[in-house]
C-alpha positions in Angstrom: 37.3 -72.8 -86.6 39.0 -75.7 -88.2 39.1 -79.3 -87.0 42.6 -79.0 -85.5 41.4 -76.0 -83.2 38.3 -77.9 -82.4 40.3 -80.9 -81.2 42.8 -78.8 -79.4 39.8 -77.3 -77.4 38.3 -80.7 -76.8 41.6 -82.0 -75.6 42.1 -79.1 -73.3 38.5 -79.4 -71.9 38.7 -83.0 -71.1 42.4 -83.1 -70.3 43.4 -85.5 -73.0 46.9 -85.8 -73.5 48.3 -87.5 -76.5 50.2 -90.8 -76.1 51.1 -90.9 -79.8 54.8 -91.5 -80.4 57.0 -89.4 -82.8 56.9 -92.4 -85.2 53.3 -92.6 -85.2 52.9 -88.9 -85.7 55.4 -89.2 -88.7 53.4 -91.9 -90.3 50.3 -89.8 -90.1 52.0 -87.0 -91.6 53.2 -89.2 -94.4 49.8 -90.5 -95.1 48.5 -86.9 -95.3 51.2 -86.3 -97.8 50.3 -89.2 -99.8 46.8 -88.2 -99.9 47.7 -84.7 -101.3 50.3 -86.2 -103.9 48.7 -89.4 -104.9 48.4 -88.3 -108.6 51.6 -86.2 -108.7 53.1 -88.2 -111.6 49.9 -87.2 -113.7 50.4 -83.4 -112.8 54.1 -82.8 -113.9 55.7 -82.8 -117.2 57.2 -85.9 -118.6 60.6 -83.9 -118.7 60.2 -83.4 -114.8 59.6 -87.2 -114.2 62.8 -87.9 -116.3 64.7 -85.3 -114.2 63.3 -86.7 -111.0 64.5 -90.3 -112.0 67.7 -89.1 -113.0 68.4 -87.2 -109.8 67.5 -90.2 -107.6 69.3 -92.7 -109.9 66.0 -94.8 -110.3 64.9 -96.6 -113.6 62.3 -94.4 -115.4 59.2 -96.8 -116.0 56.1 -96.0 -117.9 53.0 -97.9 -118.0 51.2 -98.3 -121.3 47.6 -98.6 -121.9 46.4 -101.8 -123.6 44.5 -99.8 -126.2 45.3 -96.4 -127.7 48.5 -94.4 -127.2 48.6 -93.5 -123.5 51.2 -94.0 -121.1 51.6 -93.1 -117.3 54.3 -93.0 -114.8 54.1 -93.7 -111.0 57.9 -93.1 -110.6 57.4 -90.1 -108.2 54.7 -91.4 -105.9 56.3 -94.9 -105.9 59.7 -93.3 -104.5 57.9 -91.3 -102.0 55.9 -94.4 -100.8 59.1 -96.6 -100.2 60.9 -93.9 -98.1 60.6 -94.2 -94.3 63.6 -92.2 -93.3 62.3 -88.8 -92.5 65.1 -86.6 -93.9 65.0 -88.6 -97.3 61.2 -88.2 -97.2 61.4 -84.4 -96.8 64.3 -84.2 -99.4 61.9 -86.2 -102.0 59.1 -83.6 -101.1 61.6 -80.8 -101.8 62.5 -82.2 -105.2 58.8 -82.8 -106.2 58.0 -79.1 -105.3 60.8 -78.0 -107.8 59.3 -79.9 -110.7 57.2 -78.3 -113.5 53.7 -78.8 -112.3 51.2 -78.6 -115.2 47.9 -78.6 -113.8 45.9 -78.2 -110.4 42.8 -79.9 -111.5 42.1 -83.1 -113.6 44.6 -84.1 -116.1 44.9 -81.2 -118.3 48.3 -80.4 -119.3 48.1 -76.6 -118.5 50.8 -74.8 -116.7 49.9 -73.0 -113.7 
């Protein structure tokens, strides 16, 4: 049994009714999505980041390491974090899911 089922049974047993507003529920949903996608920029190809930025008409920004030749992006997660409009938030998720995801674990650039 998962935590959701346990809490539903608890709420039913104790007659707990949620007073959470739709906005509060949406904020919790956004937080769960951020927790899942927090490193999404590290798991897509550079070409996908470029396409994402072009699609949304945002400036493509790359952070550079002080030493060495390593750069990284936060373009995707930053765009996701800035949106509070529900439909726009879902649209960004849809675009993210259409990108070339290169890995599921760690930072290896391996296609799944």
